[in-house]
C-alpha positions as CSV (number, residue, x, y, z in Angstrom):
1,X,35.2,-28.2,-19.6
2,X,32.4,-27.8,-17.0
3,X,29.3,-26.2,-18.5
4,X,27.1,-26.6,-15.4
5,X,27.7,-23.0,-14.3
6,X,26.2,-21.7,-17.5
7,X,22.9,-23.5,-17.0
8,X,19.9,-21.4,-15.9
9,X,18.8,-21.9,-12.3
10,X,16.1,-24.4,-11.7
11,X,12.7,-22.8,-11.5
12,X,10.9,-23.1,-8.1
13,X,8.3,-25.8,-7.6
14,X,4.7,-24.9,-8.3
15,X,3.7,-25.4,-4.7
16,X,6.3,-22.8,-3.7
17,X,4.8,-20.2,-6.0
18,X,1.3,-21.0,-4.8
19,X,2.4,-20.7,-1.2
20,X,4.1,-17.4,-1.8
21,X,0.9,-16.0,-3.5
22,X,-1.2,-17.3,-0.7
23,X,1.0,-15.7,1.9
24,X,1.0,-12.4,0.0
25,X,-2.7,-12.3,-0.5
26,X,-3.4,-13.3,3.1
27,X,-0.8,-10.9,4.6
28,X,-1.9,-7.8,2.7
29,X,-5.5,-8.6,2.5
30,X,-5.9,-8.9,6.3
31,X,-4.0,-5.8,7.3
32,X,-7.1,-3.7,7.2
33,X,-9.0,-5.9,9.7
34,X,-5.9,-5.8,12.0
35,X,-5.7,-2.0,11.8
36,X,-9.4,-1.8,12.6
37,X,-9.1,-4.1,15.6
38,X,-6.2,-2.0,16.9
39,X,-7.8,1.5,16.6
40,X,-11.5,0.6,16.8
41,X,-11.8,-2.4,19.0
42,X,-8.8,-1.7,21.3
43,X,-8.9,2.1,21.0
44,X,-5.2,2.4,20.3
45,X,-4.1,6.0,19.2
46,X,-3.8,5.7,15.4
47,X,-0.6,7.7,14.8
48,X,1.4,6.0,17.6
49,X,0.0,2.6,16.7
50,X,0.9,3.0,13.0
51,X,4.1,5.0,13.3
52,X,5.9,2.8,15.9
53,X,5.1,-0.4,14.0
54,X,6.3,1.0,10.7
55,X,9.5,2.5,12.2
56,X,10.2,-0.8,14.0
57,X,9.8,-2.7,10.7
58,X,12.3,-0.4,9.0
59,X,14.8,-0.9,11.9
60,X,14.4,-4.7,11.5
61,X,15.1,-4.4,7.8
62,X,18.1,-2.2,8.4
63,X,19.4,-4.8,10.9
64,X,18.9,-7.6,8.3
65,X,20.8,-5.6,5.7
66,X,23.6,-4.9,8.1
67,X,23.9,-8.6,9.0
68,X,24.0,-9.4,5.2
69,X,26.8,-6.8,4.8
70,X,24.7,-4.6,2.5
71,X,25.7,-0.9,2.2
72,X,23.5,1.3,4.5
73,X,24.6,4.7,3.3
74,X,22.5,7.0,1.1
75,X,23.5,10.2,-0.7
76,X,22.0,13.5,0.4
77,X,19.8,13.5,-2.6
78,X,18.4,10.0,-2.0
79,X,18.0,10.7,1.7
80,X,15.9,13.8,1.0
81,X,13.8,11.9,-1.5
82,X,13.3,9.1,1.0
83,X,12.3,11.5,3.7
84,X,9.8,13.3,1.4
85,X,8.2,10.1,0.1
86,X,8.2,8.5,3.5
87,X,6.0,11.4,4.8
88,X,3.7,11.0,1.8
89,X,3.4,7.2,2.1
90,X,3.3,6.8,5.9
91,X,2.5,10.1,7.6
92,X,-0.3,10.9,5.1
93,X,-1.0,7.5,3.5
94,X,-0.8,5.2,6.5
95,X,-1.8,7.8,9.0
96,X,-5.0,8.8,7.3
97,X,-6.2,5.2,6.7
98,X,-5.4,4.2,10.2
99,X,-7.3,7.3,11.6
100,X,-10.2,6.6,9.3
101,X,-10.6,3.0,10.5
102,X,-11.7,4.3,13.9
103,X,-15.1,4.4,12.2
104,X,-14.8,2.9,8.7
105,X,-15.2,-0.9,8.3
106,X,-12.1,-2.7,7.2
107,X,-13.8,-4.0,4.0
108,X,-14.9,-0.5,3.0
109,X,-11.4,0.9,3.7
110,X,-9.7,-1.8,1.6
111,X,-12.0,-1.1,-1.4
112,X,-11.5,2.6,-1.2
113,X,-7.7,2.1,-1.0
114,X,-8.0,0.1,-4.2
115,X,-8.7,3.4,-6.0
116,X,-5.0,4.3,-5.7
117,X,-4.1,3.4,-9.3
118,X,-7.0,5.7,-10.4
119,X,-5.3,8.5,-8.5
120,X,-1.9,7.6,-10.1
121,X,-3.5,7.9,-13.6
122,X,-5.1,11.2,-12.8
123,X,-2.2,12.8,-11.0
124,X,0.3,11.4,-13.6
125,X,-1.3,13.5,-16.3
126,X,-0.5,16.6,-14.3
127,X,3.1,15.6,-13.8
128,X,5.6,17.3,-16.2
129,X,6.4,14.7,-18.8
130,X,3.9,12.3,-17.3
131,X,1.8,9.8,-19.1
132,X,-1.4,10.8,-20.8
133,X,-4.5,8.8,-20.4
134,X,-6.1,7.6,-23.6
135,X,-9.8,7.0,-24.1
136,X,-9.7,3.7,-22.3
137,X,-7.9,5.3,-19.4
138,X,-10.5,8.1,-19.1
139,X,-13.3,5.5,-19.2
140,X,-11.6,3.7,-16.4
141,X,-11.4,6.8,-14.3
142,X,-15.1,7.5,-14.8
143,X,-16.0,3.9,-14.0
144,X,-13.8,4.0,-10.9
145,X,-15.4,7.2,-9.7
146,X,-18.8,5.6,-10.3
147,X,-17.7,2.6,-8.2
148,X,-16.8,5.0,-5.3
149,X,-20.2,6.7,-5.6
150,X,-21.9,3.3,-5.5
151,X,-19.9,2.2,-2.5
152,X,-20.8,5.5,-0.6
153,X,-24.4,5.7,-1.9
154,X,-26.0,4.8,1.4
155,X,-24.2,7.8,2.9
156,X,-25.1,10.1,0.0
157,X,-28.7,10.0,0.9
158,X,-27.7,12.1,4.0
159,X,-24.9,14.4,3.0
160,X,-24.6,15.5,6.6
161,X,-23.3,11.9,7.3
162,X,-20.2,12.7,5.3
163,X,-19.5,15.7,7.4
164,X,-20.2,13.9,10.7
165,X,-17.9,11.0,9.7
166,X,-15.0,12.0,7.5
167,X,-13.6,8.4,7.5
168,X,-14.3,7.5,3.9
169,X,-12.9,10.8,2.7
170,X,-9.8,10.3,4.8
171,X,-9.3,6.9,3.1
172,X,-9.6,8.5,-0.3
173,X,-7.0,11.1,0.9
174,X,-4.8,8.2,1.9
175,X,-5.1,6.7,-1.5
176,X,-4.2,10.0,-3.1
177,X,-1.1,10.3,-0.9
178,X,0.1,6.9,-1.8
179,X,-0.4,7.8,-5.5
180,X,1.6,11.0,-5.1
181,X,4.4,9.2,-3.3
182,X,4.4,6.6,-6.1
183,X,4.7,9.2,-8.7
184,X,7.6,11.0,-6.9
185,X,9.5,7.7,-6.7
186,X,8.7,6.9,-10.4
187,X,10.0,10.3,-11.7
188,X,12.9,10.7,-9.3
189,X,14.8,7.5,-9.4
190,X,17.0,6.5,-6.5
191,X,20.7,6.2,-7.3
192,X,21.5,3.9,-4.4
193,X,20.1,0.6,-3.0
194,X,16.3,0.6,-3.2
195,X,16.1,-1.9,-0.4
196,X,18.1,0.3,1.9
197,X,16.0,3.3,0.8
198,X,12.9,1.3,1.7
199,X,14.2,0.7,5.2
200,X,15.0,4.3,5.8
201,X,11.7,5.3,4.3
202,X,9.9,3.2,6.9
203,X,12.1,4.5,9.7
204,X,11.8,8.1,8.8
205,X,8.1,8.0,7.7
206,X,7.1,5.8,10.6
207,X,9.1,7.9,13.0
208,X,7.5,11.1,11.7
209,X,4.0,9.6,12.1
210,X,4.8,8.6,15.7
211,X,6.0,12.2,16.3
212,X,2.7,13.5,15.0
213,X,1.0,11.2,17.5
214,X,3.1,12.6,20.3
215,X,2.5,16.2,19.2
216,X,-1.3,15.5,19.1
217,X,-1.2,14.2,22.7
218,X,-1.9,10.6,21.8
219,X,0.1,9.4,24.8
220,X,-3.0,10.3,26.9
221,X,-5.0,7.8,24.8
222,X,-2.7,4.9,25.6
223,X,-4.4,2.1,27.6
224,X,-3.3,1.6,31.2
225,X,-2.4,-2.0,30.3
226,X,-1.8,-3.7,27.0
227,X,-4.4,-6.3,26.2
228,X,-3.9,-9.5,24.2
229,X,-6.0,-8.0,21.5
230,X,-3.9,-4.8,21.2
231,X,-0.6,-6.7,21.3
232,X,-1.9,-9.2,18.7
233,X,-3.0,-6.5,16.3
234,X,0.4,-4.7,16.6
235,X,2.6,-7.8,16.2
236,X,0.3,-9.2,13.4
237,X,0.8,-6.1,11.4
238,X,4.5,-6.0,12.1
239,X,5.3,-9.7,11.4
240,X,2.6,-10.7,8.9
241,X,1.7,-7.4,7.2
242,X,5.2,-5.9,7.1
243,X,7.6,-8.8,7.0
244,X,5.8,-11.9,5.6
245,X,4.1,-9.8,2.9
246,X,7.3,-8.0,2.2
247,X,9.4,-11.2,1.8
248,X,6.7,-13.0,-0.2
249,X,6.3,-10.1,-2.7
250,X,10.1,-9.8,-3.2
251,X,10.5,-13.6,-3.7
252,X,7.7,-13.7,-6.3
253,X,9.2,-10.8,-8.3
254,X,12.3,-13.0,-8.7
255,X,10.3,-15.9,-10.1
256,X,7.1,-14.5,-11.8
257,X,6.4,-11.4,-13.9
258,X,5.7,-8.1,-12.2
259,X,2.2,-8.1,-13.6
260,X,1.5,-11.5,-12.0
261,X,3.0,-10.4,-8.6
262,X,1.0,-7.1,-8.7
263,X,-2.3,-9.0,-8.8
264,X,-2.4,-8.5,-5.1
265,X,-3.9,-5.1,-5.9
266,X,-7.0,-6.9,-7.2
267,X,-7.1,-9.8,-4.8
268,X,-6.5,-7.9,-1.6
269,X,-9.8,-6.0,-1.6
270,X,-11.7,-9.2,-2.1
271,X,-9.8,-10.9,0.8
272,X,-10.5,-7.9,3.0
273,X,-14.2,-8.1,2.2
274,X,-14.3,-11.8,3.1
275,X,-12.4,-11.5,6.3
276,X,-14.4,-8.5,7.3
277,X,-17.6,-10.4,6.7
278,X,-16.3,-13.3,8.7
279,X,-15.5,-10.8,11.5
280,X,-19.1,-9.6,11.5
281,X,-19.0,-6.7,9.0
282,X,-22.0,-6.3,6.6
283,X,-21.4,-7.5,3.1
284,X,-23.9,-5.2,1.5
285,X,-24.9,-5.1,-2.2
286,X,-23.4,-1.6,-2.4
287,X,-20.1,-2.9,-1.1
288,X,-20.0,-5.8,-3.6
289,X,-21.1,-3.6,-6.5
290,X,-18.6,-0.9,-5.6
291,X,-15.6,-3.3,-5.4
292,X,-16.5,-4.8,-8.8
293,X,-16.9,-1.4,-10.5
294,X,-13.8,0.1,-8.9
295,X,-11.6,-2.8,-9.9
296,X,-13.0,-2.7,-13.4
297,X,-12.0,0.9,-13.6
298,X,-8.5,0.2,-12.2
299,X,-8.0,-2.5,-14.9
300,X,-8.9,0.0,-17.6
301,X,-6.7,2.7,-16.2
302,X,-3.7,0.4,-15.9
303,X,-4.1,-0.6,-19.5
304,X,-5.2,2.8,-20.8
305,X,-2.1,5.1,-20.2
306,X,-0.8,6.7,-23.3
307,X,2.9,7.4,-24.0
308,X,4.7,10.3,-22.3
309,X,4.7,13.4,-24.5
310,X,8.5,13.5,-24.8
311,X,8.9,9.8,-25.4
312,X,6.0,8.7,-27.5
313,X,8.1,6.0,-29.2
314,X,9.8,4.7,-26.0
315,X,8.8,1.3,-24.8
316,X,6.3,1.4,-22.0
317,X,7.2,-0.1,-18.6
318,X,4.6,-1.4,-16.2
319,X,4.5,-0.2,-12.6
320,X,2.9,-2.4,-10.0
321,X,-0.2,-0.6,-8.5
322,X,0.5,0.9,-5.2
323,X,-1.0,-0.6,-2.1
324,X,0.2,-2.3,1.3
325,X,5.3,-3.0,0.5
326,X,7.9,-0.1,-2.1
327,X,9.6,-3.1,-3.6
328,X,9.4,-4.1,-7.2
329,X,12.4,-6.4,-6.9
330,X,14.6,-7.2,-3.9
331,X,17.2,-4.4,-3.9
332,X,16.3,-3.3,-7.4
333,X,13.0,-1.5,-7.2
334,X,9.9,-1.1,-5.0
335,X,6.0,-0.5,-5.5
336,X,4.9,2.4,-3.6
337,X,2.5,1.6,-0.9
338,X,4.2,-1.3,0.7
339,X,3.0,-1.3,4.2
340,X,-0.5,-0.2,4.9
């Protein structure tokens, strides 16, 4: 009798796991600099720049699923859920952070986006049947807020600066939108294929963001000719940010724990600060202190959620923190925030 079929699959080589983590950290840690180069250096209209890229990434994913023979249909319920969360994640989430980076440095944007789990913890308490924060979670929220204040402290000396440049507040609004989209997905589970839903989410959300750009007259801001810098930023975000990061994250979730794969939420801001510094952005003491304090708060909040009121004895499940693909496992689940 042949017992070979009952043997577990051979685990991947260590170098393969290291490579996947490197690709993931690099892909999602450098997206903020690429966005900044697109909207700030090349003056590309933010909604059209972000919306067309995200919509195209979703179409490519749908094409891949079609070639693989995967089902592409969604129920009306799932389609409505995908459309709503697509608007939260991409129209509000991606749209606000892309608009903000017309003035906000990429490193500052990445650190402020790292507050998303803090928003998840805060908004989750307001959700019917949501998780309550314990003392550790509340401490994390306060520490995270302190980190934001530290990061923005140079601007707080002149409150008028926050009114003249709403960029940092737009990034915080983006993080809040990602958090709300994450909570909607968490509490209203999809019944069909999550990978198919992710593709439609990008198509609908990205398409809606592009329509916002058209309605806002952004076609008048399009350059007369496409420079190498503009094309490079667009295709870098499409290929590296959307596809390489997407594939790496999914592959890792099949071979390491969700907690290990979700470490990108802590590593990405550090990568963004380093590449921003290499690109000429200032690495100020306020920035370094802010990132350290914010990530400390995030760690406390992620470990400080209490049980849900109606299921205090139910085993807790860990959600990856939202940030740049909505996949938790290929075709099984997704972290909200997958494509900044």
